[in-house]
Wavefront OBJ file of the C-alpha trace (Angstrom):
o trace
v -220.614 3.901 140.249
v -217.170 5.527 140.223
v -216.308 9.224 140.135
v -212.895 10.192 138.747
v -210.803 13.301 138.178
v -208.852 13.124 134.924
v -207.953 14.860 131.713
v -210.768 14.010 129.305
v -210.407 13.951 125.527
v -213.401 13.750 123.195
v -212.840 12.970 119.498
v -215.076 12.696 116.467
v -214.682 12.806 112.687
v -215.815 15.923 110.835
v -218.301 15.081 108.056
v -218.514 11.410 109.013
v -222.225 11.088 108.163
v -221.615 12.523 104.679
v -218.754 10.078 104.078
v -220.883 7.152 105.281
v -223.648 8.195 102.891
v -221.236 8.066 99.947
v -219.384 4.832 100.843
v -220.494 3.142 104.060
v -218.218 0.089 103.915
v -215.145 2.022 102.776
v -215.615 4.738 105.390
v -216.049 2.226 108.210
v -212.968 0.280 107.100
v -210.880 3.463 106.862
v -212.031 4.588 110.314
v -210.998 1.257 111.839
v -207.601 1.437 110.118
v -206.979 4.974 111.424
v -208.091 3.963 114.904
v -205.633 1.057 114.846
v -202.779 3.407 113.924
v -203.761 5.815 116.708
v -203.949 3.144 119.420
v -200.180 2.850 120.084
v -200.013 6.631 120.599
v -202.768 6.388 123.225
v -200.718 3.801 125.085
v -197.493 5.814 124.721
v -199.193 8.632 126.643
v -200.808 6.294 129.205
v -204.309 7.011 127.937
v -207.342 4.821 128.542
v -210.356 4.335 126.314
v -213.498 5.232 128.246
v -215.840 4.405 125.375
v -216.068 4.190 121.584
v -218.689 6.164 119.714
v -219.845 5.611 116.157
v -217.424 8.143 114.707
v -215.011 8.765 117.560
v -213.967 7.916 121.081
v -213.656 9.239 124.620
v -210.289 8.945 126.399
v -208.963 9.744 129.848
v -205.389 10.655 130.802
v -203.681 11.028 134.146
v -202.535 14.571 133.335
v -203.643 17.351 131.029
v -200.124 17.499 129.562
v -200.378 13.864 128.456
v -203.797 14.489 126.900
v -202.649 17.567 124.961
v -199.400 15.963 123.812
v -201.346 12.921 122.643
v -203.899 15.132 120.855
v -201.299 17.055 118.865
v -199.278 13.935 118.081
v -202.415 12.124 116.929
v -203.472 15.013 114.700
v -199.965 15.193 113.234
v -200.162 11.479 112.412
v -203.601 11.935 110.855
v -202.305 14.836 108.743
v -199.652 12.497 107.331
v -202.190 9.738 106.673
v -204.647 12.155 105.064
v -201.923 13.534 102.806
v -202.072 10.236 100.922
v -205.843 10.313 100.452
v -208.090 12.068 97.919
v -209.568 15.219 99.449
v -213.057 13.723 99.570
v -211.723 10.798 101.616
v -209.778 12.839 104.167
v -210.801 11.709 107.638
v -210.164 14.653 109.955
v -210.790 14.421 113.686
v -211.788 17.253 115.996
v -210.516 16.971 119.560
v -211.731 18.625 122.761
v -209.751 18.376 126.029
v -210.740 19.356 129.562
v -209.492 18.625 133.075
v -212.430 17.702 135.286
v -214.543 15.092 137.010
v -216.777 12.484 135.417
v -218.683 9.423 136.537
v -218.576 5.881 135.174
v -221.563 3.641 135.858
v -222.269 0.317 134.206
v -220.102 1.140 131.176
v -221.584 4.609 130.678
v -219.617 7.824 131.294
v -221.180 11.183 132.078
v -220.654 14.394 134.021
v -219.695 18.051 133.611
v -216.111 17.173 132.743
v -217.260 15.209 129.709
v -219.804 17.880 128.745
v -217.062 20.509 128.593
v -214.803 18.259 126.485
v -217.675 17.488 124.082
v -218.464 21.183 123.645
v -214.812 22.046 123.100
v -214.600 19.362 120.437
v -217.441 21.099 118.569
v -215.427 24.336 118.231
v -212.155 22.671 117.181
v -211.329 22.965 113.496
v -211.123 19.647 111.616
v -207.650 18.324 112.286
v -207.270 20.597 115.306
v -207.471 20.572 119.105
v -209.450 22.777 121.501
v -208.371 22.843 125.164
v -210.045 24.386 128.194
v -208.140 27.058 130.120
v -208.140 24.789 133.184
v -206.390 21.998 131.276
v -203.982 24.358 129.518
v -202.957 26.127 132.721
v -202.075 22.805 134.337
v -200.238 21.486 131.291
v -198.618 24.702 130.043
v -195.222 24.404 131.805
v -194.788 20.853 130.480
v -195.680 21.570 126.839
v -192.914 22.259 124.299
v -195.252 24.462 122.224
v -197.761 27.231 122.883
v -201.451 27.142 122.044
v -203.484 30.068 120.747
v -206.166 31.782 122.818
v -209.547 31.396 121.112
v -211.517 33.499 123.588
v -214.487 32.683 125.790
v -217.432 30.491 124.770
v -220.845 30.238 126.359
v -222.238 26.794 125.597
v -225.973 26.368 125.941
v -225.805 23.335 128.256
v -223.194 24.844 130.603
v -223.790 27.568 133.168
v -220.332 29.149 133.106
v -218.438 30.324 129.989
v -215.395 28.280 128.962
v -212.103 29.889 127.993
v -210.554 27.918 125.124
v -207.067 27.525 123.694
v -206.506 25.898 120.324
v -203.948 24.167 118.137
v -204.553 23.943 114.408
v -202.973 22.004 111.517
v -199.804 23.719 110.333
v -198.770 24.716 113.859
v -195.638 23.211 115.394
v -196.134 19.515 116.037
v -194.992 17.349 118.908
v -193.065 14.322 117.685
v -192.444 11.201 119.694
v -189.075 10.686 117.994
v -188.152 9.977 115.081
v -184.957 -14.061 96.297
v -182.446 -16.066 97.191
v -183.288 -18.481 99.955
v -181.654 -21.420 101.646
v -184.934 -23.312 102.135
v -185.123 -26.241 99.695
v -187.814 -25.708 97.007
v -189.654 -28.927 97.909
v -190.348 -27.499 101.368
v -191.709 -24.179 100.173
v -194.900 -25.946 99.154
v -197.096 -22.839 98.960
v -196.711 -21.018 95.647
v -197.826 -17.387 95.459
v -198.519 -15.575 92.210
v -198.882 -11.801 91.998
v -201.048 -10.960 88.990
v -200.504 -7.662 87.162
v -202.477 -4.966 88.946
v -205.328 -3.573 86.856
v -204.944 0.074 85.883
v -208.331 1.800 86.243
v -207.005 5.152 85.021
v -205.884 6.066 81.514
v -203.236 4.017 79.741
v -200.407 6.388 80.670
v -200.549 5.174 84.282
v -200.016 1.501 83.474
v -196.404 1.805 84.617
v -197.603 2.643 88.147
v -199.659 -0.534 88.362
v -196.771 -2.623 87.027
v -194.320 -0.951 89.420
v -196.417 -1.804 92.454
v -196.833 -5.437 91.408
v -193.094 -5.695 90.710
v -192.239 -4.263 94.136
v -194.611 -6.677 95.838
v -193.093 -9.680 94.006
v -189.641 -8.554 95.130
v -190.685 -7.941 98.737
v -192.480 -11.272 99.119
v -189.582 -13.177 97.557
v -187.270 -12.010 100.368
v -188.860 -14.453 102.832
v -188.231 -18.191 103.027
v -191.607 -19.723 103.774
v -193.263 -19.861 100.362
v -192.258 -19.599 96.727
v -193.127 -16.487 94.730
v -193.573 -16.798 90.997
v -191.589 -14.477 88.761
v -193.041 -11.549 86.873
v -192.853 -13.428 83.578
v -194.981 -16.256 84.989
v -197.929 -14.066 85.933
v -197.789 -10.951 83.738
v -198.543 -12.994 80.603
v -202.141 -13.221 81.819
v -202.643 -9.464 81.543
v -205.930 -8.533 79.820
v -206.817 -12.141 79.032
v -209.868 -12.105 81.288
v -209.286 -15.624 82.589
v -210.873 -16.992 85.729
v -208.332 -16.949 88.614
v -208.905 -20.688 89.067
v -207.749 -21.365 85.496
v -204.710 -19.099 85.929
v -203.742 -20.845 89.168
v -203.964 -24.271 87.544
v -201.824 -23.189 84.616
v -199.016 -21.784 86.786
v -199.550 -24.182 89.720
v -200.202 -21.345 92.205
v -201.604 -22.046 95.670
v -202.568 -18.400 96.262
v -203.049 -15.423 94.002
v -202.721 -11.743 94.812
v -204.576 -9.359 92.572
v -205.280 -5.670 92.771
v -206.246 -2.416 91.110
v -204.661 1.005 90.797
v -206.677 4.176 90.276
v -205.269 7.670 89.877
v -207.063 10.966 90.468
v -204.773 13.892 89.710
v -201.982 13.600 92.298
v -203.621 10.870 94.361
v -203.375 7.128 93.895
v -205.626 4.419 95.304
v -204.471 0.802 95.440
v -206.634 -2.168 96.390
v -205.316 -5.695 96.832
v -206.692 -9.076 97.821
v -205.321 -12.512 98.625
v -207.443 -15.347 97.268
v -207.423 -19.129 97.310
v -208.233 -19.711 93.616
v -209.416 -23.300 93.967
v -212.232 -22.285 96.294
v -212.539 -18.629 95.371
v -212.250 -17.698 99.048
v -211.043 -14.179 99.753
v -208.467 -14.616 102.531
v -207.524 -10.962 102.961
v -208.251 -7.597 101.395
v -206.814 -4.129 101.877
v -206.876 -0.647 100.422
v -204.157 1.984 100.450
v -203.957 5.548 99.184
v -200.882 7.589 98.327
v -199.599 10.859 96.919
v -198.031 10.443 93.498
v -195.855 13.486 94.220
v -193.463 11.219 96.115
v -194.007 8.103 94.047
v -191.184 5.959 95.385
v -191.963 6.726 99.037
v -195.629 5.953 98.393
v -194.804 2.650 96.656
v -192.513 1.631 99.500
v -195.171 2.442 102.108
v -197.839 0.454 100.267
v -195.496 -2.480 99.627
v -194.428 -2.582 103.282
v -198.033 -2.492 104.476
v -199.068 -5.209 102.033
v -196.218 -7.510 103.084
v -196.851 -6.998 106.794
v -200.491 -7.955 106.278
v -200.124 -10.733 103.714
v -197.310 -12.875 105.099
v -198.884 -13.823 108.473
v -202.139 -14.621 106.651
v -200.391 -17.066 104.310
v -198.555 -18.619 107.272
v -201.838 -19.128 109.133
v -203.649 -20.674 106.171
v -200.753 -23.011 105.382
v -200.476 -24.087 109.018
v -204.188 -24.919 109.164
v -204.161 -27.268 106.161
v -204.707 -30.950 107.148
v -201.699 -33.247 107.432
v -200.048 -33.730 104.045
v -198.395 -37.086 104.735
v -199.696 -40.155 106.577
v -198.378 -40.677 110.089
v -196.603 -43.864 108.963
v -194.456 -41.875 106.538
v -193.749 -38.507 108.164
v -191.782 -35.789 106.390
v -189.837 -32.904 107.896
v -192.074 -30.344 106.187
v -195.226 -32.038 107.413
v -193.909 -32.052 110.978
v -192.886 -28.396 110.674
v -196.314 -27.298 109.425
v -198.078 -29.276 112.145
v -195.823 -27.581 114.700
v -196.653 -24.223 113.148
v -200.384 -24.882 113.502
v -199.923 -25.345 117.262
v -197.613 -22.336 117.416
v -200.481 -20.128 116.233
v -202.486 -21.274 119.282
v -200.244 -19.980 122.083
v -201.237 -22.079 125.095
v -198.884 -24.099 127.247
v -200.202 -27.390 125.849
v -199.818 -26.213 122.256
v -196.386 -24.837 123.107
v -195.208 -28.251 124.249
v -196.651 -30.009 121.186
v -195.115 -27.410 118.886
v -191.640 -27.901 120.389
v -191.912 -31.672 119.948
v -192.969 -31.347 116.297
v -190.246 -28.816 115.470
v -187.674 -31.154 117.012
v -189.039 -34.027 114.916
v -188.776 -31.893 111.775
v -185.113 -31.112 112.530
v -184.361 -34.767 113.267
v -185.919 -35.817 109.943
v -184.036 -33.089 108.038
v -181.268 -31.172 109.859
v -180.967 -28.804 106.860
v -184.448 -27.315 107.399
v -183.302 -23.902 108.612
v -186.803 -22.527 109.148
v -187.531 -25.245 111.735
v -184.372 -24.255 113.646
v -185.462 -20.597 113.677
v -188.981 -21.364 114.871
v -187.781 -23.730 117.569
v -185.414 -21.040 118.874
v -188.276 -18.538 118.797
v -190.744 -20.698 120.682
v -188.179 -21.583 123.356
v -187.718 -17.850 124.002
v -191.484 -17.369 124.053
v -191.772 -20.171 126.593
v -189.582 -18.117 128.928
v -191.585 -14.933 128.289
v -194.870 -16.687 129.039
v -193.410 -18.403 132.075
v -194.047 -21.870 130.640
v -190.414 -22.874 131.046
v -187.650 -21.669 133.364
v -184.803 -19.843 131.747
v -181.428 -21.524 132.140
v -177.979 -21.232 130.629
v -178.561 -24.513 128.784
v -181.839 -23.284 127.302
v -180.349 -19.978 126.135
v -177.347 -21.771 124.662
v -179.646 -24.136 122.776
v -181.636 -21.206 121.391
v -178.422 -19.464 120.290
v -177.138 -22.600 118.574
v -180.471 -23.080 116.808
v -180.386 -19.465 115.611
v -176.793 -19.851 114.394
v -177.769 -23.025 112.528
v -180.705 -21.216 110.950
v -178.450 -18.403 109.724
v -175.922 -20.917 108.396
v -178.607 -22.883 106.545
v -180.514 -19.860 105.220
v -178.164 -16.911 105.030
v -180.723 -14.699 103.262
v -183.438 -15.090 105.903
v -184.213 -11.913 107.830
v -186.174 -14.003 110.336
v -183.103 -16.154 111.067
v -180.942 -13.092 111.703
v -183.695 -11.482 113.792
v -183.961 -14.433 116.188
v -180.151 -14.570 116.410
v -180.144 -10.854 117.274
v -182.822 -11.416 119.923
v -180.936 -14.234 121.639
v -177.588 -12.436 121.563
v -179.027 -9.173 122.856
v -180.850 -10.900 125.708
v -177.696 -12.836 126.634
v -175.732 -9.601 126.956
v -173.850 -9.841 123.661
v -174.990 -6.333 122.802
v -172.671 -5.477 119.915
v -173.192 -8.736 117.998
v -176.918 -8.555 118.684
v -177.106 -5.116 117.103
v -175.077 -6.309 114.103
v -177.428 -9.246 113.529
v -180.501 -7.003 113.868
v -179.140 -4.521 111.338
v -178.341 -7.408 108.995
v -181.947 -8.618 109.311
v -183.365 -5.219 108.356
v -180.885 -4.924 105.483
v -181.947 -8.300 104.112
v -185.633 -7.421 104.258
v -186.730 -3.861 104.922
v -190.350 -5.066 104.814
v -189.949 -7.433 107.786
v -191.677 -5.768 110.750
v -190.410 -8.475 113.094
v -186.812 -7.618 112.213
v -187.541 -3.943 112.775
v -188.981 -4.655 116.202
v -185.990 -6.812 117.162
v -183.756 -3.896 116.197
v -185.822 -1.941 118.729
v -185.086 -4.623 121.335
v -181.354 -4.199 120.702
v -181.713 -0.454 121.263
v -183.628 -1.187 124.480
v -180.974 -3.455 125.995
v -178.369 -0.842 125.022
v -180.283 1.827 126.964
v -181.449 3.728 123.849
v -185.077 3.719 124.850
v -186.636 6.388 122.626
v -185.221 4.672 119.534
v -186.649 1.408 120.877
v -190.101 2.923 121.456
v -190.221 4.325 117.928
v -189.392 0.925 116.402
v -191.715 -1.024 118.738
v -194.597 1.322 117.881
v -194.066 0.917 114.114
v -193.845 -2.857 114.484
v -196.990 -2.921 116.634
v -198.914 -0.845 114.085
v -197.971 -2.904 111.046
v -197.070 -6.364 112.278
v -199.364 -6.991 115.207
v -200.997 -10.123 113.794
v -197.883 -12.275 114.163
v -197.633 -14.153 117.491
v -193.843 -14.438 117.196
v -193.578 -10.992 118.731
v -195.088 -9.280 121.777
v -194.218 -5.640 121.258
v -196.477 -4.231 124.014
v -194.434 -5.880 126.793
v -191.157 -4.565 125.363
v -192.668 -1.117 124.901
v -193.653 -1.182 128.575
v -190.035 -1.789 129.599
v -188.640 1.102 127.574
v -191.276 3.508 128.889
v -190.585 2.325 132.437
v -186.830 2.828 132.060
v -187.473 6.384 130.843
v -189.598 7.026 133.919
v -192.833 7.201 131.925
v -194.706 4.978 134.321
v -198.259 5.686 133.197
v -197.366 4.791 129.610
v -195.508 1.694 130.804
v -198.612 0.596 132.683
v -200.767 1.130 129.597
v -198.523 -1.056 127.448
v -198.309 -3.748 130.144
v -202.100 -3.849 130.338
v -202.234 -4.133 126.554
v -200.007 -7.218 126.667
v -201.954 -8.757 129.551
v -205.220 -8.212 127.704
v -203.842 -10.451 124.932
v -201.902 -12.858 127.170
v -203.070 -12.637 130.821
v -200.198 -14.759 132.212
v -197.318 -13.179 130.299
v -194.419 -13.242 132.779
v -192.610 -10.104 131.619
v -195.847 -8.121 131.417
v -196.777 -9.180 134.964
v -193.366 -8.223 136.386
v -193.171 -4.835 134.662
v -196.741 -4.091 135.778
v -195.815 -4.784 139.402
v -192.673 -2.626 139.210
v -194.547 0.198 137.504
v -197.395 0.254 140.019
v -194.841 0.436 142.814
v -193.064 3.389 141.187
v -196.427 5.131 140.825
v -196.986 4.754 144.564
v -199.908 2.357 144.122
v -198.626 0.151 146.942
v -201.705 -2.009 147.388
v -202.107 -2.644 143.656
v -198.392 -3.437 143.350
v -198.733 -5.950 146.166
v -201.717 -7.544 144.453
v -199.698 -7.736 141.210
v -196.913 -9.564 143.050
v -199.464 -11.953 144.534
v -200.641 -12.768 140.999
v -197.009 -13.369 139.995
v -196.438 -15.731 142.913
v -199.644 -17.612 142.199
v -198.740 -18.106 138.543
v -194.988 -18.610 138.991
v -194.255 -19.876 142.538
v -190.611 -20.515 141.594
v -189.973 -16.851 140.744
v -187.741 -14.838 143.101
v -186.191 -11.411 142.739
v -182.644 -12.732 142.443
v -183.593 -15.465 139.969
v -185.389 -12.940 137.782
v -182.745 -10.201 137.899
v -179.793 -12.509 137.223
v -181.255 -13.200 133.778
v -181.389 -9.469 132.947
v -178.298 -8.558 130.930
v -178.955 -4.983 129.878
v -175.962 -2.851 129.046
v -176.586 -0.046 131.554
v -176.323 -0.988 135.225
v -178.587 1.927 136.138
v -181.400 0.413 134.040
v -181.116 -2.903 135.885
v -181.027 -1.108 139.252
v -184.067 0.950 138.255
v -186.021 -2.186 137.391
v -184.851 -3.999 140.526
v -185.914 -1.040 142.674
v -189.449 -1.208 141.284
v -189.741 -4.920 142.001
v -188.398 -4.487 145.549
v -190.887 -1.687 146.175
v -193.640 -3.977 144.879
v -192.648 -6.644 147.413
v -190.971 -9.271 145.234
v -188.255 -10.986 147.266
l 1 2 3 4 5 6 7 8 9 10 11 12 13 14 15 16 17 18 19 20 21 22 23 24 25 26 27 28 29 30 31 32 33 34 35 36 37 38 39 40 41 42 43 44 45 46 47 48 49 50 51 52 53 54 55 56 57 58 59 60 61 62 63 64 65 66 67 68 69 70 71 72 73 74 75 76 77 78 79 80 81 82 83 84 85 86 87 88 89 90 91 92 93 94 95 96 97 98 99 100 101 102 103 104 105 106 107 108 109 110 111 112 113 114 115 116 117 118 119 120 121 122 123 124 125 126 127 128 129 130 131 132 133 134 135 136 137 138 139 140 141 142 143 144 145 146 147 148 149 150 151 152 153 154 155 156 157 158 159 160 161 162 163 164 165 166 167 168 169 170 171 172 173 174 175 176 177 178
l 179 180 181 182 183 184 185 186 187 188 189 190 191 192 193 194 195 196 197 198 199 200 201 202 203 204 205 206 207 208 209 210 211 212 213 214 215 216 217 218 219 220 221 222 223 224 225 226 227 228 229 230 231 232 233 234 235 236 237 238 239 240 241 242 243 244 245 246 247 248 249 250 251 252 253 254 255 256 257 258 259 260 261 262 263 264 265 266 267 268 269 270 271 272 273 274 275 276 277 278 279 280 281 282 283 284 285 286 287 288 289 290 291 292 293 294 295 296 297 298 299 300 301 302 303 304 305 306 307 308 309 310 311 312 313 314 315 316 317 318 319 320 321 322 323 324 325 326 327 328 329 330 331 332 333 334 335 336 337 338 339 340 341 342 343 344 345 346 347 348 349 350 351 352 353 354 355 356 357 358 359 360 361 362 363 364 365 366 367 368 369 370 371 372 373 374 375 376 377 378 379 380 381 382 383 384 385 386 387 388 389 390 391 392 393 394 395 396 397 398 399 400 401 402 403 404 405 406 407 408 409 410 411 412 413 414 415 416 417 418 419 420 421 422 423 424 425 426 427 428 429 430 431 432 433 434 435 436 437 438 439 440 441 442 443 444 445 446 447 448 449 450 451 452 453 454 455 456 457 458 459 460 461 462 463 464 465 466 467 468 469 470 471 472 473 474 475 476 477 478 479 480 481 482 483 484 485 486 487 488 489 490 491 492 493 494 495 496 497 498 499 500 501 502 503 504 505 506 507 508 509 510 511 512 513 514 515 516 517 518 519 520 521 522 523 524 525 526 527 528 529 530 531 532 533 534 535 536 537 538 539 540 541 542 543 544 545 546 547 548 549 550 551 552 553 554 555 556 557 558 559 560 561 562 563 564 565 566 567 568 569 570 571 572 573 574 575 576 577 578 579 580
């Protein structure tokens, strides 16, 4: 049993039972999607999830200011997300915040502090926040906006009345910040067809359905991994009512994407699914809603979300297919795909096998640019995970691989992104930023490229810009193991002095990858800066146990950030933690 003093936030969804009664599966899916979008904001404010409830959650924060800032930022995000939904599908949270004590015992949380937060949540308007006077008085000097006094409330299960302050939608919000390919056709063995989206509204809206399918064809064709059939190949099947299996055989498609568009006044709902037509298996499905008032912005948002979700799924399925060629007659593409299958299982053993297979693919065909890019990527990941020691020779090899990838596939955003990563980490800040911007220009839908642009901002000392980009990438592209945005987010928060948030992001990374070298080092430095001397020492002990070769000087000499004060800040944290 543990008793804690913290800022407690209770959240639930107004009208959740009614929504579940109308559409149980859709409501549950929407709730999970909203919760996923909210999660990075929790970490940015160093919040911790105490427990999930059926229609909400209970969080704790180190300070009342962090809890209130999170609450208003979350509600502002939800207002934006709800703006793209029909009114009957708006999911509006009510939040209650109190500073007080509570007890945790065997996974259950209880106490007067939680009771007050729960009662405050009940008086908050949907989309709003209710805060106790105790929490507001502590946080007030640190808040950039004022709350409104709502008076005193006597709740039936509390002895003393509670003075409440509120924030409602419309008040000032707190913001955190603001097919041409070089890969030979025979290697892009997967063929993806985007069927015309079905218009479920009247005939006048057919152009909306066609526009979304066109945008998706364009966005998917910007990558190098698989071939995307043209509009003329797939749109001729409109209204023919053919089985997807027959369509796929006629156009030789490995995967089909199909969807529907439904309009209700100024709202638009789009559903999409990725299917394997030969088996009929549904590999992925998603639903998005938008406001037709800003049609182009809505289409871009939906297209970006679809691409971020679809591409890693196709990569995974392709990588899991059994070997295409017998071992006695290996091909470069076969070796690359086998390497990719091990890449998607990030263990040290798989890492070593993946490197060997990527090298074999390059030896069999030096023009396979994608193999160069992935080999450069996995070498950098080997350093991050501590599976291989960083050296000048290793970094030079990664840079040369990235340069070869760009030369062989000059339209690949992935190739430019890995080149930007290597250059930025080697201290070539200006060229790194140029390569990152080129990557995002080539493919605005590539979340990996957007996150690498954030990395370039981080090494340049522009940490709020980095956090904004890392958070977007984490929200939309978190299923791709090429990138570990939580660890990078931890560094930027640390370098801004936001130690609680840095610790939250480091823990997020370590939850996914318990031995991640960078996450372990930033956790140790952060705990030391927070004054948690014993915990910092324990964190260093874990580092030494996992990486006995690691020393302070060896680690710091590989840090090539632009601002000396950032390096000194990081070094100070590690020294305080006891790394020598």
